[in-house]
C-alpha positions as CSV (number, residue, x, y, z in Angstrom):
1,M,0.0,0.0,0.0
2,K,1.3,3.4,-0.9
3,H,2.1,6.1,1.6
4,F,-0.8,8.6,2.0
5,L,0.8,11.4,0.0
6,A,-0.4,14.9,-1.0
7,P,1.0,17.5,-3.3
8,I,4.5,18.7,-2.3
9,A,3.4,22.3,-1.8
10,C,0.8,21.3,0.7
11,V,3.3,19.2,2.6
12,L,5.8,22.0,2.8
13,L,3.1,24.5,3.9
14,L,1.8,22.3,6.7
15,A,5.2,21.0,7.7
16,C,6.3,24.5,8.6
17,Q,3.4,24.7,11.1
18,T,4.4,21.6,13.0
19,A,7.0,20.7,15.6
20,T,10.0,18.6,14.6
21,A,9.3,15.0,13.8
22,A,11.0,13.9,17.0
23,D,8.6,16.0,19.1
24,R,5.4,15.0,17.4
25,P,3.4,12.3,19.2
26,N,1.9,9.4,17.4
27,V,-1.9,9.3,17.6
28,M,-3.7,6.0,18.2
29,I,-7.5,6.0,18.1
30,L,-9.2,2.8,19.2
31,I,-12.9,3.0,18.6
32,S,-15.6,0.4,19.3
33,D,-19.0,0.3,17.6
34,D,-22.1,0.8,19.7
35,V,-20.9,0.8,23.4
36,S,-22.5,2.9,26.1
37,W,-21.0,4.5,29.2
38,P,-20.4,3.0,31.8
39,H,-19.6,-0.3,30.2
40,A,-15.9,-0.6,31.1
41,S,-14.6,-2.1,34.4
42,A,-12.8,1.2,35.0
43,Y,-16.2,2.7,35.6
44,G,-17.1,0.0,38.0
45,S,-19.2,-2.1,35.6
46,K,-19.5,-5.7,36.8
47,M,-20.9,-6.8,33.5
48,V,-17.6,-6.5,31.5
49,T,-13.9,-6.8,32.2
50,T,-11.8,-4.4,30.1
51,P,-8.1,-4.5,31.2
52,A,-6.8,-2.6,28.1
53,F,-9.3,0.2,28.5
54,D,-8.6,0.3,32.2
55,A,-4.8,0.5,31.6
56,I,-5.2,3.6,29.4
57,A,-7.5,5.1,32.0
58,K,-5.0,4.4,34.8
59,Q,-2.0,5.9,33.0
60,G,-4.1,8.8,31.7
61,V,-7.5,10.3,32.2
62,L,-10.9,8.6,32.5
63,F,-13.8,10.8,31.3
64,N,-17.1,10.5,33.0
65,N,-19.0,12.9,30.7
66,A,-18.0,12.2,27.2
67,I,-20.9,12.8,24.8
68,C,-20.8,11.7,21.2
69,P,-22.0,14.2,18.5
70,S,-24.7,11.8,17.2
71,P,-26.3,8.5,18.4
72,G,-25.5,6.9,15.0
73,C,-22.2,5.7,13.6
74,S,-21.4,7.5,10.3
75,P,-22.5,11.0,11.5
76,S,-20.7,10.6,14.8
77,R,-17.6,9.4,13.1
78,A,-17.7,12.3,10.6
79,A,-18.0,14.8,13.4
80,F,-15.0,13.2,15.1
81,L,-12.9,13.2,12.0
82,T,-13.8,16.8,11.0
83,G,-14.1,18.3,14.5
84,R,-17.4,19.9,13.5
85,H,-21.0,19.5,14.6
86,T,-23.0,17.1,12.5
87,W,-25.3,19.9,11.3
88,T,-22.4,21.8,9.8
89,I,-21.0,19.0,7.5
90,E,-24.0,18.6,5.1
91,H,-24.4,15.0,3.8
92,A,-21.9,13.5,6.3
93,G,-24.1,14.7,9.2
94,T,-26.7,12.1,8.4
95,H,-26.4,8.3,8.2
96,A,-25.2,6.4,5.2
97,S,-24.9,9.3,2.8
98,Y,-21.9,11.2,1.2
99,F,-18.8,12.9,2.6
100,A,-18.0,16.2,0.9
101,P,-14.2,16.5,0.5
102,E,-14.1,20.2,1.4
103,Y,-14.7,19.0,5.0
104,E,-11.1,18.0,5.8
105,T,-10.4,15.4,8.4
106,F,-7.5,15.3,10.9
107,P,-6.0,12.1,9.3
108,I,-5.7,13.9,6.0
109,R,-4.3,17.0,7.5
110,L,-1.8,15.0,9.6
111,A,-0.8,13.0,6.5
112,D,-0.1,16.3,4.6
113,A,2.1,17.4,7.5
114,G,4.3,14.4,7.4
115,Y,2.5,11.8,9.5
116,F,2.1,8.2,8.3
117,V,-1.6,7.6,8.4
118,G,-3.9,4.6,8.0
119,H,-6.8,2.6,9.5
120,T,-8.1,-0.9,9.8
121,G,-11.6,-2.1,10.3
122,K,-14.4,0.4,10.3
123,G,-13.4,3.9,9.4
124,W,-16.0,6.4,8.4
125,A,-19.0,4.2,7.5
126,P,-21.5,3.5,6.2
127,G,-21.5,6.0,3.4
128,D,-19.8,6.9,0.1
129,W,-16.9,9.4,0.4
130,K,-16.1,9.2,-3.4
131,A,-19.5,10.3,-4.7
132,L,-18.9,14.0,-4.4
133,G,-15.4,13.9,-5.8
134,G,-13.4,12.7,-2.8
135,K,-10.0,11.2,-3.6
136,R,-8.8,10.2,-0.2
137,D,-10.5,8.1,2.5
138,P,-11.4,10.4,5.4
139,C,-9.6,7.9,7.8
140,G,-6.5,7.4,5.6
141,P,-5.7,4.3,3.6
142,K,-7.1,1.0,4.8
143,F,-4.5,-1.6,5.8
144,K,-5.2,-5.3,5.6
145,A,-3.1,-8.5,5.9
146,K,-3.6,-12.2,6.3
147,P,-3.9,-12.9,10.0
148,A,-1.3,-15.1,11.6
149,K,-2.6,-18.0,13.7
150,G,-4.6,-16.7,16.6
151,E,-4.4,-13.1,15.3
152,S,-7.5,-11.0,14.5
153,S,-7.8,-9.3,11.1
154,Y,-7.6,-6.0,12.9
155,A,-4.2,-6.9,14.5
156,A,-3.0,-8.1,11.1
157,G,-3.9,-4.8,9.5
158,F,-2.1,-2.8,12.2
159,R,0.9,-5.1,11.9
160,E,1.0,-4.4,8.2
161,F,0.7,-0.6,8.9
162,L,3.7,-0.7,11.3
163,N,5.7,-2.7,8.8
164,Q,5.2,-0.1,6.1
165,R,5.7,2.9,8.3
166,P,8.9,4.8,7.3
167,A,11.5,4.8,10.1
168,G,11.2,7.8,12.4
169,E,8.0,9.1,11.0
170,P,5.1,9.8,13.4
171,F,2.0,7.9,12.8
172,C,-1.8,8.4,13.2
173,F,-3.8,5.2,13.1
174,W,-7.5,4.5,13.5
175,F,-8.6,1.1,14.7
176,G,-12.3,0.8,14.1
177,S,-13.8,-2.4,15.5
178,T,-17.2,-3.6,14.5
179,D,-17.7,-4.9,18.1
180,A,-20.3,-4.4,19.6
181,H,-22.4,-3.8,16.5
182,R,-25.1,-6.4,15.9
183,P,-25.8,-9.1,15.0
184,Y,-24.4,-11.2,17.9
185,K,-23.8,-14.9,18.2
186,F,-26.8,-15.9,20.3
187,G,-25.7,-17.1,23.7
188,S,-22.1,-16.1,23.3
189,G,-22.0,-14.4,26.7
190,L,-23.3,-17.5,28.5
191,E,-20.9,-19.7,26.5
192,K,-18.0,-17.6,27.7
193,G,-19.0,-18.3,31.3
194,M,-20.8,-15.0,32.1
195,K,-23.7,-15.2,34.5
196,L,-27.2,-13.7,34.0
197,E,-26.7,-11.9,37.4
198,Q,-23.9,-9.9,35.8
199,A,-26.1,-8.2,33.3
200,E,-26.9,-4.5,33.9
201,V,-30.4,-3.9,32.6
202,P,-31.6,-0.3,32.4
203,G,-35.0,0.8,33.6
204,Y,-36.5,1.2,30.1
205,L,-36.2,-2.6,29.4
206,P,-37.8,-5.5,31.3
207,D,-35.6,-7.4,33.7
208,A,-36.1,-10.8,32.2
209,P,-33.7,-13.7,31.4
210,E,-34.0,-13.1,27.7
211,I,-33.0,-9.5,28.1
212,R,-30.1,-10.3,30.4
213,S,-28.8,-12.9,28.0
214,D,-28.8,-10.3,25.2
215,F,-26.8,-8.0,27.4
216,L,-24.3,-10.7,28.0
217,D,-23.9,-11.2,24.3
218,Y,-23.2,-7.5,24.0
219,A,-20.7,-7.7,26.9
220,F,-18.9,-10.5,25.1
221,E,-18.3,-8.2,22.1
222,V,-17.2,-5.3,24.4
223,E,-14.6,-7.6,25.9
224,R,-13.5,-8.8,22.4
225,F,-12.9,-5.2,21.4
226,D,-10.8,-4.8,24.5
227,D,-8.8,-7.9,23.7
228,D,-7.9,-6.4,20.3
229,C,-6.9,-3.1,22.0
230,A,-4.6,-5.1,24.3
231,T,-2.9,-6.7,21.3
232,M,-2.3,-3.4,19.6
233,L,-1.0,-1.7,22.7
234,Q,1.5,-4.5,23.0
235,M,2.5,-4.1,19.4
236,I,3.2,-0.4,20.0
237,R,5.3,-1.3,23.1
238,D,7.3,-3.8,21.0
239,A,7.9,-1.1,18.4
240,G,9.3,1.2,21.1
241,E,6.6,3.8,20.5
242,F,4.5,3.5,23.6
243,E,5.8,6.5,25.5
244,N,5.4,8.8,22.4
245,T,1.8,7.8,21.6
246,I,-1.4,9.5,22.5
247,F,-4.0,6.7,23.0
248,I,-7.7,7.6,22.6
249,V,-10.2,4.8,23.5
250,T,-13.9,5.3,23.0
251,S,-17.0,4.3,21.1
252,D,-18.9,6.0,18.3
253,N,-22.3,6.0,20.0
254,G,-24.4,4.1,22.5
255,M,-25.4,0.4,22.7
256,P,-27.6,-1.3,20.1
257,F,-30.7,-1.7,22.3
258,P,-34.2,-0.2,22.1
259,R,-34.2,3.4,23.4
260,A,-30.4,3.6,23.3
261,K,-28.6,3.7,20.0
262,A,-30.2,6.1,17.5
263,N,-31.8,8.1,20.4
264,C,-30.4,11.3,22.0
265,Y,-31.1,9.7,25.5
266,E,-28.2,9.0,27.8
267,H,-27.5,5.5,26.6
268,G,-27.5,6.7,23.0
269,I,-25.0,9.5,23.4
270,H,-23.0,9.0,26.6
271,V,-19.9,6.9,25.7
272,P,-16.7,5.6,27.4
273,L,-13.5,7.6,26.9
274,A,-10.0,7.2,28.2
275,I,-7.0,9.2,26.9
276,S,-3.3,8.8,27.8
277,W,0.1,10.0,26.8
278,Q,2.7,8.6,29.1
279,G,5.0,11.3,30.6
280,H,2.8,14.1,29.3
281,F,-0.6,13.6,30.7
282,P,-0.5,12.9,34.5
283,G,-2.2,9.6,35.1
284,G,-4.6,8.1,37.6
285,R,-7.1,10.9,37.1
286,T,-10.8,11.2,36.3
287,S,-12.5,14.1,34.6
288,D,-16.1,15.1,35.1
289,D,-15.8,17.8,32.4
290,L,-18.4,17.8,29.6
291,V,-16.5,16.8,26.4
292,S,-17.3,15.8,22.8
293,F,-15.6,14.2,19.9
294,V,-15.3,17.6,18.3
295,D,-13.1,18.5,21.2
296,I,-10.9,15.4,20.7
297,A,-10.2,16.5,17.1
298,A,-9.2,19.9,18.3
299,T,-6.9,18.2,20.9
300,I,-5.2,16.1,18.2
301,Y,-4.4,19.2,16.1
302,E,-2.9,21.1,19.1
303,A,-0.9,18.1,20.4
304,S,0.5,17.3,16.9
305,G,1.3,20.9,16.1
306,V,-0.7,20.6,12.8
307,A,-2.9,23.6,11.9
308,P,-6.6,22.8,11.7
309,P,-8.6,23.7,8.6
310,S,-9.2,27.5,8.3
311,A,-11.9,27.4,5.7
312,K,-14.1,25.1,7.8
313,P,-13.3,26.0,11.4
314,L,-13.6,23.4,14.2
315,S,-16.6,23.3,16.4
316,G,-14.7,22.0,19.4
317,K,-12.1,23.2,21.9
318,S,-8.9,21.5,22.6
319,M,-8.6,19.5,25.8
320,L,-4.8,19.6,25.9
321,S,-4.6,21.9,28.9
322,M,-7.0,19.7,30.8
323,L,-5.1,16.5,29.9
324,E,-1.8,18.1,31.0
325,S,-3.3,19.3,34.3
326,E,-2.8,17.3,37.5
327,K,-6.4,17.9,38.6
328,S,-9.4,15.6,38.7
329,G,-13.1,16.3,38.8
330,I,-14.3,19.4,36.9
331,I,-11.0,20.7,35.6
332,E,-12.3,23.4,33.2
333,P,-15.6,24.7,34.6
334,Q,-16.2,26.8,31.5
335,R,-17.2,23.7,29.7
336,T,-20.9,24.1,30.7
337,E,-22.6,22.1,27.9
338,V,-22.2,19.7,25.0
339,F,-24.4,19.0,22.0
340,S,-25.7,16.0,20.1
341,A,-27.9,15.6,17.1
342,R,-29.8,13.1,15.0
343,E,-31.3,13.1,11.5
344,R,-32.0,10.0,9.4
345,H,-30.7,6.8,11.0
346,S,-31.9,3.9,8.8
347,S,-34.6,3.6,6.2
348,S,-37.3,3.4,8.8
349,R,-40.4,5.4,7.8
350,Y,-42.3,6.9,4.9
351,N,-40.0,8.1,2.1
352,S,-37.0,7.3,4.4
353,L,-37.7,10.5,6.3
354,G,-35.5,11.0,9.4
355,Y,-36.3,11.7,13.0
356,P,-34.6,15.0,13.6
357,Q,-33.4,15.7,17.2
358,R,-31.1,18.2,18.8
359,A,-29.9,17.9,22.3
360,I,-28.0,19.9,24.9
361,R,-26.4,18.1,27.8
362,T,-25.2,19.8,31.0
363,H,-24.0,18.2,34.2
364,Q,-27.5,17.8,35.6
365,Y,-29.9,18.0,32.7
366,L,-30.5,16.6,29.2
367,Y,-32.8,18.7,27.0
368,I,-34.0,17.3,23.6
369,R,-35.9,19.0,20.8
370,N,-37.8,16.6,18.6
371,F,-38.4,18.7,15.5
372,R,-40.9,16.4,13.9
373,P,-42.9,14.9,16.7
374,E,-45.6,13.6,14.4
375,R,-43.1,11.0,13.1
376,L,-42.6,7.8,15.1
377,P,-39.1,7.7,16.7
378,A,-38.3,4.1,15.8
379,G,-40.4,4.1,12.6
380,P,-43.8,2.5,12.1
381,A,-44.6,-1.1,13.1
382,Q,-45.4,-2.2,9.6
383,K,-43.8,-1.9,6.2
384,Y,-44.4,-3.2,2.7
385,D,-43.0,-6.6,1.9
386,S,-43.5,-5.8,-1.8
387,V,-44.7,-2.6,-3.5
388,T,-45.0,-1.1,-7.0
389,Y,-45.5,2.6,-7.9
390,D,-46.4,4.2,-11.3
391,A,-44.3,6.7,-13.1
392,A,-45.9,9.6,-11.1
393,G,-45.1,7.9,-7.8
394,N,-48.6,6.7,-7.1
395,L,-49.1,3.4,-5.3
396,V,-50.2,0.7,-7.8
397,D,-49.8,-2.6,-5.8
398,A,-48.5,-3.4,-2.3
399,Q,-48.3,-6.3,0.1
400,L,-48.0,-5.4,3.8
401,G,-45.6,-7.3,5.9
402,D,-45.8,-8.5,9.5
403,A,-47.8,-6.4,11.9
404,H,-44.6,-5.7,13.9
405,G,-41.9,-6.1,11.3
406,G,-40.9,-2.5,11.3
407,Y,-39.3,-0.3,14.0
408,H,-36.2,-0.2,11.9
409,D,-34.5,2.6,13.8
410,I,-33.9,-0.2,16.4
411,D,-31.3,-2.8,15.5
412,A,-32.9,-6.2,15.1
413,C,-32.2,-8.1,18.3
414,P,-33.6,-10.5,20.9
415,S,-34.5,-7.6,23.2
416,L,-36.8,-6.0,20.5
417,D,-38.3,-9.4,19.8
418,Y,-39.1,-9.8,23.5
419,L,-40.7,-6.4,23.7
420,I,-42.9,-7.2,20.7
421,E,-43.8,-10.7,22.1
422,K,-44.8,-9.2,25.5
423,R,-46.6,-6.1,24.2
424,D,-49.9,-7.2,25.6
425,D,-48.5,-8.5,28.9
426,P,-49.7,-6.5,31.9
427,K,-46.3,-6.5,33.5
428,F,-44.1,-5.9,30.5
429,G,-46.4,-4.3,27.9
430,K,-45.3,-0.7,28.7
431,F,-41.7,-1.3,27.6
432,L,-42.4,-1.5,23.8
433,G,-44.1,1.9,24.0
434,L,-41.2,3.5,25.7
435,S,-39.1,2.8,22.5
436,V,-41.6,3.2,19.7
437,D,-44.5,5.5,20.7
438,L,-44.8,9.2,19.7
439,R,-42.8,11.6,21.7
440,P,-43.5,15.3,22.5
441,G,-41.6,18.1,20.8
442,E,-39.5,18.8,24.0
443,E,-38.0,16.4,26.5
444,L,-36.1,17.3,29.7
445,F,-34.5,14.9,32.1
446,D,-32.7,15.3,35.4
447,I,-30.0,12.8,34.6
448,Q,-28.6,12.9,38.1
449,K,-31.8,11.4,39.4
450,D,-33.1,9.8,36.2
451,P,-30.1,8.4,34.1
452,D,-32.4,6.1,32.2
453,C,-34.4,9.2,30.9
454,L,-37.8,7.9,31.9
455,N,-39.4,10.9,33.6
456,N,-39.8,13.8,31.1
457,V,-40.2,16.9,33.2
458,A,-40.5,19.3,30.3
459,T,-44.1,20.2,31.2
460,D,-43.5,20.2,35.0
461,P,-43.9,23.7,36.4
462,E,-41.1,23.0,38.8
463,F,-38.6,22.7,35.9
464,E,-40.0,25.5,33.7
465,S,-37.0,27.8,34.3
466,V,-34.6,25.0,33.5
467,R,-36.5,24.2,30.3
468,K,-36.6,27.8,29.2
469,D,-32.9,28.2,29.9
470,L,-31.8,25.1,28.0
471,H,-34.2,25.8,25.1
472,K,-32.7,29.3,24.8
473,R,-29.1,28.0,25.0
474,L,-29.7,25.3,22.4
475,T,-31.6,27.6,20.1
476,Q,-28.9,30.2,20.2
477,H,-26.1,27.7,19.5
478,L,-28.0,26.2,16.6
479,E,-28.6,29.6,15.1
480,A,-25.0,30.7,15.6
481,T,-23.7,27.6,14.0
482,G,-26.1,27.7,11.0
483,D,-28.3,24.6,11.7
484,A,-30.9,24.4,8.9
485,R,-33.3,22.6,11.2
486,Q,-33.4,25.6,13.5
487,I,-33.2,28.3,10.8
488,D,-35.6,27.2,8.0
489,G,-37.1,23.8,9.0
490,G,-34.3,21.7,7.7
491,D,-35.9,20.0,4.7
492,I,-32.4,19.9,3.2
493,W,-31.6,17.0,5.4
494,E,-34.2,14.9,3.6
495,M,-32.5,15.7,0.3
496,Y,-29.2,14.0,1.2
497,P,-29.4,10.5,-0.5
498,R,-29.1,7.3,1.5
499,V,-26.6,5.0,-0.2
500,S,-27.8,1.9,1.6
501,P,-31.0,-0.1,0.6
502,L,-34.4,1.5,1.1
503,R,-37.6,0.2,2.7
504,W,-41.1,1.3,1.7
505,F,-43.9,2.2,4.1
506,P,-47.6,3.2,3.9
507,E,-48.3,6.9,3.8
508,P,-49.0,8.0,7.4
509,Q,-52.1,10.0,8.2
510,W,-50.1,13.1,9.1
511,A,-48.5,13.1,5.6
512,K,-52.0,12.9,4.0
513,E,-53.3,15.8,6.0
514,H,-50.2,18.0,5.9
515,L,-48.6,17.9,2.4
516,D,-46.3,20.8,3.4
517,R,-44.5,18.5,5.8
518,V,-43.6,16.0,3.1
519,P,-40.6,17.4,1.2
520,I,-40.0,16.5,-2.5
521,Q,-37.1,14.1,-2.6
522,G,-35.7,13.5,-6.1
523,W,-33.4,10.7,-4.9
524,V,-36.3,8.8,-3.4
525,E,-38.4,9.1,-6.5
526,E,-35.5,7.7,-8.6
527,R,-35.4,4.6,-6.4
528,R,-39.1,4.0,-6.0
529,P,-40.0,0.5,-7.2
530,R,-41.9,0.6,-10.5
């Protein structure tokens, strides 16, 4: 695989803005897929054992309030890579669309400044970064190799990367695991020897053996990711680069369970995070500061000495001074809020419309605006198994599928199956509704008392001043940063094509009654079955 080169003029320009090669740290990002806080043993979780994550936390900083920019993988990863809020990066801010090349990523910038850059596993995905003229993978070139006996494909890819790295050149590497993304091997947690009693079931799901077993299968994958991290950490030690490497271990978004992933609730956006740089970041500390992936990108630029993009400025603020501090707790009290957002997740409702949300998270509260509350948050229960439209887009013939074969903004899983099976059960029937029923336009949760986000106090007079304050702060930030959802309704978000397959759904009553709420989507019409 060829070195990630750029034009010589660009290299010289950026190189003059960096420290000498000997002073520049390596950057190692280890990112899991769909893991929620606090699912690492460093946080006290009894469901998982994560010695590699714990080691980075012990020698560096363990973050208690890391919030991802979006509860879905490709927009969250795009925000991480660009250092910009999802609503400021066009197509890349929604799921499975395009990535415009004018939004530069830190791997590309570091490569142009003399870093050896690459990734293995899942980089920015799903989506198509070539469709709008992109020439370079946002995560850098992908490295693959045939695994040795007992070696994972991820470790083999990293080994190949290290083998190709020019001597003395700093590196930036992105290890993107697909653990703990579904599907899981059913019963894998129990097969490993985990016990049902270990499972940590949140209050929005029923505490039943079937749910507990599903959580153990999830825990199995969290631990497998940690095993791969341990292997790569040892490879860096063996290469003599451990002390000059910044390690960043986190997850793109929350766990793949109903009311978690693809939702702006705590278990959708609150993720594990540990960062270390031996000899530079005092270890054994915890941070309660509110931080986001956009802040991590800013930190990488400052630590590497590479200038961030000027045409598309970063949304985040560097955490370098926080990491270099010797303090724990709230180290930088000026970090008073972080933001997260969601648009389309999967193809889950009529015309593949999204479920737009914006959220502001403080130390005590989580406030969410649901911009289209007439839409179902997980998508409708039923979709077409087969359907045909005429040239004008009118329905000609259709066959409805299973009465509960929808809800496609929830990953298919045993937990969802259980909720559907028990929907009429007097004890468990309420749980399906918590994940799939209509939600109000505003939600407010006291996450110190209600971390499962079950008690919406947005209409409670006792919290009216809090609601007004957070609504104002969120609105002002969205307006200041140019969010189309806030400024003009945001129909542009429905115009960004989805590159993955589409599903087709009956027209909902709200769409029949309010034609102005149904944007004209050329890309949908082009793909409509005829």
